[in-house]
C-alpha positions in Angstrom: 5.4 169.8 27.9 4.2 170.1 31.4 4.3 166.4 31.9 7.9 166.2 30.6 8.9 169.0 32.9 7.2 167.4 35.9 8.9 164.0 35.0 12.3 165.7 34.9 11.6 167.4 38.2 10.5 164.1 39.8 13.6 162.2 38.5 15.8 165.0 39.8 14.1 164.7 43.2 14.4 161.0 43.2 18.1 161.1 42.4 18.6 163.7 45.0 16.9 161.5 47.6 19.0 158.5 46.5 22.1 160.7 46.6 21.3 161.8 50.2 20.8 158.2 51.2 24.2 157.3 49.7 25.8 160.1 51.6 24.3 158.9 54.9 25.4 155.3 54.1 28.9 156.4 53.3 29.0 158.5 56.4 27.9 155.6 58.5 30.4 153.3 56.8 33.1 155.9 57.4 32.1 156.2 61.1 32.3 152.4 61.5 35.7 152.3 59.8 36.9 155.1 62.1 35.6 153.2 65.2 37.3 150.0 64.1 40.5 151.9 63.5 40.3 153.5 66.9 39.7 150.1 68.5 42.6 148.6 66.7 44.9 151.5 67.7 43.9 151.1 71.3 44.6 147.3 71.2 47.9 147.9 69.5 48.9 150.5 72.1 48.1 148.0 74.9 50.1 145.3 73.2 53.0 147.6 72.7 52.9 148.6 76.4 52.8 144.9 77.4 55.7 144.0 75.1 57.7 147.0 76.4 57.2 145.8 80.0 58.4 142.3 79.0 61.5 143.7 77.3 62.2 145.9 80.3 62.0 142.9 82.6 64.2 140.8 80.4 66.8 143.6 80.3 66.7 144.0 84.0 67.3 140.2 84.4 70.1 140.3 81.9 71.7 143.2 83.7 71.5 141.3 87.0 73.1 138.2 85.5 75.9 140.3 84.0 76.5 142.0 87.3 76.6 138.6 89.1 79.0 137.2 86.5 81.2 140.2 86.9 81.3 139.8 90.7 82.1 136.1 90.3 85.0 136.9 88.0 86.3 139.6 90.4 86.1 137.1 93.3 88.0 134.5 91.2 90.7 137.0 90.4 91.1 138.1 94.0 91.2 134.5 95.2 93.8 133.4 92.6 95.8 136.5 91.4 98.8 134.7 89.9 96.7 132.2 87.9 94.4 135.0 86.8 97.4 137.1 85.6 98.9 134.1 83.7 95.5 133.5 82.0 95.2 137.1 81.1 98.7 137.1 79.7 98.0 133.9 77.6 94.8 135.4 76.3 96.5 138.6 75.3 99.3 136.6 73.5 96.7 134.5 71.6 94.6 137.6 70.6 97.8 139.4 69.6 98.7 136.5 67.3 95.2 136.4 65.8 94.9 140.1 65.2 98.5 140.8 63.9 99.5 138.7 60.9 
């Protein structure tokens, strides 16, 4: 009976050692996954900042072009007030016909 008891005790110890090794292995794997996720998050954050800067620059360029276009229209209207008024009247008439059946 003693040999059965000692075999049971040894197998319990072996499985416990194997179990501890598995915990360590799982812990290391979890750490690696955590590190990889952290690295990916940092890279994603950098990319988002770069894209946000690009979008901001494009919006500033678009705003400048709209402002320049607006100034050009105002200059044209001031230079040719009668023609501009007639064009506005014609555009209003056409839009009124399109909108109202």
